[in-house]
C-alpha positions in Angstrom: 2.8 -7.0 -7.8 1.9 -9.3 -10.6 -0.7 -11.3 -8.6 -2.3 -8.4 -7.1 -6.0 -7.3 -8.1 -5.5 -3.9 -6.6 -2.8 -1.5 -5.8 -2.5 0.4 -2.7 -0.9 3.9 -2.0 2.6 2.4 -1.7 2.4 0.7 -5.1 1.2 3.6 -6.7 4.0 5.8 -5.1 6.7 3.0 -6.6 5.0 2.9 -9.8 5.0 6.7 -10.5 8.2 7.6 -8.5 6.2 10.1 -6.2 6.1 10.8 -2.6 3.7 9.8 -0.2 1.6 13.0 0.3 1.6 13.4 -3.6 0.1 10.0 -3.9 -2.5 10.5 -1.5 -3.6 13.9 -3.2 -3.6 12.4 -6.6 -5.5 9.3 -5.5 -8.2 11.5 -3.7 -8.4 13.6 -6.8 -8.9 10.4 -8.9 -11.7 9.1 -6.5 -13.6 12.3 -6.8 -13.7 12.2 -10.3 -13.1 8.4 -10.9 -10.8 9.3 -13.6 -8.2 8.8 -15.1 -8.7 5.3 -13.4 -11.2 3.8 -10.9 -10.4 4.3 -7.3 -12.1 2.5 -4.4 -12.1 3.9 -1.0 -12.6 1.9 2.2 -12.7 4.0 5.2 -9.5 6.1 4.7 -7.8 3.4 2.5 -7.6 3.8 -1.2 -7.3 0.9 -3.5 -7.0 1.1 -7.2 -8.0 -1.9 -9.6 -5.0 -2.9 -11.3 -6.5 -3.3 -14.6 -7.9 0.2 -14.7 -4.6 1.6 -13.6 -2.5 -0.4 -15.8 -4.6 0.6 -18.9 -4.3 4.2 -17.9 -0.5 3.9 -17.5 0.0 2.1 -20.9 -2.0 4.9 -22.6 0.8 7.6 -21.2 3.5 5.7 -23.0 
Protein backbone atom coordinates (compact mmCIF):
# COMPACT_ATOMS: atom_id res chain seq x y z
CA UNK A 1 0.00 0.00 0.00
CA UNK A 2 3.02 2.30 0.16
CA UNK A 3 2.91 3.41 -3.48
CA UNK A 4 -0.80 4.24 -3.51
CA UNK A 5 -2.00 7.84 -3.51
CA UNK A 6 -5.54 6.82 -2.54
CA UNK A 7 -7.11 4.05 -0.49
CA UNK A 8 -10.21 2.13 -1.55
CA UNK A 9 -12.84 0.57 0.71
CA UNK A 10 -10.91 -2.70 1.01
CA UNK A 11 -7.80 -0.84 2.17
CA UNK A 12 -9.80 1.06 4.80
CA UNK A 13 -11.36 -2.21 6.01
CA UNK A 14 -7.92 -3.77 6.50
CA UNK A 15 -6.37 -0.70 8.11
CA UNK A 16 -9.22 -0.27 10.61
CA UNK A 17 -10.09 -3.95 11.05
CA UNK A 18 -13.77 -3.46 10.23
CA UNK A 19 -16.26 -5.20 7.97
CA UNK A 20 -17.38 -4.14 4.52
CA UNK A 21 -20.75 -2.62 5.48
CA UNK A 22 -19.18 -0.69 8.38
CA UNK A 23 -16.47 0.63 6.06
CA UNK A 24 -19.03 1.84 3.51
CA UNK A 25 -21.16 3.48 6.21
CA UNK A 26 -18.09 5.17 7.73
CA UNK A 27 -16.83 6.43 4.37
CA UNK A 28 -20.29 7.67 3.38
CA UNK A 29 -20.50 9.70 6.60
CA UNK A 30 -16.95 11.00 6.14
CA UNK A 31 -17.81 11.94 2.53
CA UNK A 32 -20.86 13.95 3.63
CA UNK A 33 -18.87 15.86 6.27
CA UNK A 34 -15.40 15.72 4.64
CA UNK A 35 -14.26 14.94 8.18
CA UNK A 36 -12.26 13.46 9.85
CA UNK A 37 -10.46 13.06 6.48
CA UNK A 38 -11.17 13.77 2.81
CA UNK A 39 -13.22 11.32 0.79
CA UNK A 40 -13.71 11.38 -2.98
CA UNK A 41 -16.73 9.67 -4.51
CA UNK A 42 -16.64 8.62 -8.16
CA UNK A 43 -20.03 7.21 -9.01
CA UNK A 44 -20.50 4.62 -6.28
CA UNK A 45 -16.78 4.22 -5.61
CA UNK A 46 -15.12 5.80 -2.60
CA UNK A 47 -11.50 6.87 -2.71
CA UNK A 48 -9.63 8.30 0.26
CA UNK A 49 -6.49 10.37 -0.25
CA UNK A 50 -3.76 8.45 1.55
CA UNK A 51 -2.13 11.46 3.20
CA UNK A 52 -5.41 12.78 4.60
CA UNK A 53 -6.35 9.36 6.06
CA UNK A 54 -2.85 8.64 7.39
CA UNK A 55 -2.70 12.05 9.11
CA UNK A 56 -6.05 11.34 10.80
CA UNK A 57 -4.98 7.85 11.85
CA UNK A 58 -1.68 9.17 13.27
CA UNK A 59 -3.59 11.66 15.47
CA UNK A 60 -5.61 8.83 17.06
CA UNK A 61 -2.56 7.00 18.41
